[in-house]
C-alpha positions in Angstrom: 20.3 4.4 34.3 24.1 4.6 34.8 26.4 4.2 31.8 29.9 2.8 32.4 31.4 3.9 29.1 32.3 7.5 28.3 29.8 8.9 25.7 31.3 11.0 22.9 29.0 13.8 21.8 29.4 16.9 19.6 28.8 19.7 22.1 27.7 21.1 25.5 24.0 20.9 24.7 24.3 17.2 23.8 26.1 16.7 27.2 23.2 18.4 29.0 20.7 16.1 27.2 22.7 13.0 28.0 23.1 13.9 31.7 19.4 14.7 31.9 18.5 11.2 30.6 21.2 9.0 32.3 24.2 9.1 34.6 27.2 9.3 32.3 30.5 11.1 31.6 30.9 12.7 28.2 33.7 13.9 25.9 32.7 16.7 23.5 34.2 16.9 20.1 33.2 20.6 19.6 32.4 20.1 15.9 33.5 17.8 13.1 37.1 19.1 13.1 38.2 16.8 16.0 41.5 17.9 17.5 44.4 15.5 18.0 44.1 16.2 21.8 40.4 15.1 21.7 41.2 12.0 19.8 43.8 11.1 22.5 41.3 11.7 25.3 38.8 9.4 23.4 41.5 6.7 23.1 42.4 7.0 26.8 38.7 6.7 27.7 38.4 3.6 25.4 41.4 2.0 27.1 40.0 2.7 30.6 36.2 2.4 30.4 35.1 2.0 26.9 33.5 4.6 24.6 30.0 5.0 23.0 29.9 7.4 20.0 26.5 9.2 20.1 26.6 11.9 17.4 23.8 13.7 15.5 22.2 11.9 12.6 23.6 14.3 10.0 26.7 14.7 7.8 28.9 16.2 10.5 27.8 13.6 13.0 28.6 10.8 10.5 32.0 12.4 9.8 32.9 12.5 13.5 31.8 8.9 13.9 34.0 7.8 11.0 37.0 9.7 12.2 36.7 8.2 15.7 36.1 4.7 14.3 39.2 4.9 12.2 41.5 6.1 15.0 40.0 4.3 18.1 39.4 0.6 17.7 36.4 -1.1 19.3 34.2 1.9 20.1 30.5 1.2 20.5 27.8 3.1 18.7 24.4 4.5 19.7 22.0 5.9 17.0 18.9 8.0 17.0 16.9 8.6 13.8 16.5 12.1 12.5 12.8 12.1 13.4 13.6 11.8 17.1 16.2 14.6 17.1 14.3 17.5 15.5 13.9 20.6 17.6 10.4 21.5 18.7 10.4 24.6 16.5 11.6 22.5 13.6 14.8 24.6 13.2 17.5 22.3 14.3 18.6 18.7 14.5 20.6 17.0 17.2 20.9 14.7 20.2 20.2 17.8 22.4 16.6 17.9 21.1 15.9 14.2 21.8 13.5 13.1 24.5 15.1 11.5 27.6 13.3 8.1 26.9 14.7 8.1 23.3 18.2 8.7 24.6 17.8 5.9 27.1 16.5 3.5 24.5 19.3 4.4 22.0 21.9 3.7 24.8 20.2 0.4 25.7 20.6 -0.7 22.0 24.3 0.1 21.7 26.2 -1.9 19.1 29.8 -3.1 19.4 31.3 -3.8 16.0 33.4 -6.9 15.9 36.5 -5.9 13.9 38.7 -8.8 15.0 37.0 -11.6 13.2 36.3 -11.7 9.5 32.6 -11.4 8.8 30.9 -13.5 6.2 29.7 -11.3 3.3 26.2 -12.8 3.3 24.4 -9.6 2.2 25.6 -8.6 -1.2 25.3 -5.3 -3.2 22.9 -7.2 -5.4 20.7 -7.9 -2.4 20.7 -4.2 -1.6 19.6 -3.4 -5.2 16.9 -6.0 -5.1 15.6 -4.5 -1.8 15.6 -1.1 -3.6 18.1 0.3 -1.1 20.6 1.4 -3.8 20.0 2.4 -7.4 16.3 3.2 -6.9 14.4 6.6 -6.7 13.2 5.7 -3.1 16.5 4.2 -2.0 17.5 7.0 0.4 14.1 7.0 2.2 14.2 3.2 2.4 17.8 3.1 3.7 16.9 5.7 6.4 13.9 3.6 7.6 16.0 0.4 7.4 18.7 2.1 9.6 16.0 3.0 12.1 14.6 -0.5 12.2 18.1 -2.2 12.6 19.3 0.7 14.8 22.4 1.2 12.7 21.8 4.8 11.8 21.2 6.6 8.4 23.7 5.8 5.7 24.4 6.2 2.0 24.5 3.1 -0.2 28.2 2.3 0.3 28.0 2.9 4.1 25.0 0.7 4.4 26.8 -2.4 3.1 29.7 -1.7 5.4 27.5 -1.1 8.5 25.5 -4.3 7.9 28.8 -6.2 7.9 30.3 -4.2 10.8 27.3 -4.8 13.1 26.9 -8.4 11.9 23.3 -8.0 10.7 22.2 -11.5 9.7 20.4 -12.3 6.4 17.3 -13.1 8.6 17.4 -9.7 10.4 18.0 -7.9 7.1 15.1 -9.7 5.4 12.7 -9.0 8.3 13.7 -5.3 8.2 13.3 -5.0 4.5 9.9 -6.8 4.7 8.8 -4.2 7.4 9.9 -1.3 5.1 7.9 -2.9 2.2 4.9 -3.4 4.4 5.0 0.2 5.7 5.2 1.5 2.1 2.3 -0.7 1.0 0.2 0.6 3.9 1.0 4.2 3.3 
């Protein structure tokens, strides 16, 4: 599998994992304090070939994703759930621990946010409350699972609403994903 876009990762071990799974070029941020020089390289890559942001499913990874998204318009996003990025010894989390097939699958499901057109605000905060995704004791666990199903990554409540809009998740897709989360809870 060859990837045209440049993939932005956090470090050298992530680059090794990506290159093991697919043919691709990477840019490493070397942590969540992204330098101005790195942001310029990411912008240049976006202008020439496009960029896929593929960071770890943790706070630093979400922070890097947000910084890049704010500075470089139109980047694409690949996500892996935490469960697929845990080290074999259980002491570590990151893209570098993911199986090659999981990396390939995440890259095949890349999302491109549509920031040029206004998106209808179909899914409301009230819908999120009704679906027990905010303001409920199980909300975090339910959001994490919903993010896996919709392939939009783990989020907090405010980020979830924004991501649903950014990735143009329809009411139908949202409803089906919530129904799947409900069914899995009922069968557990």
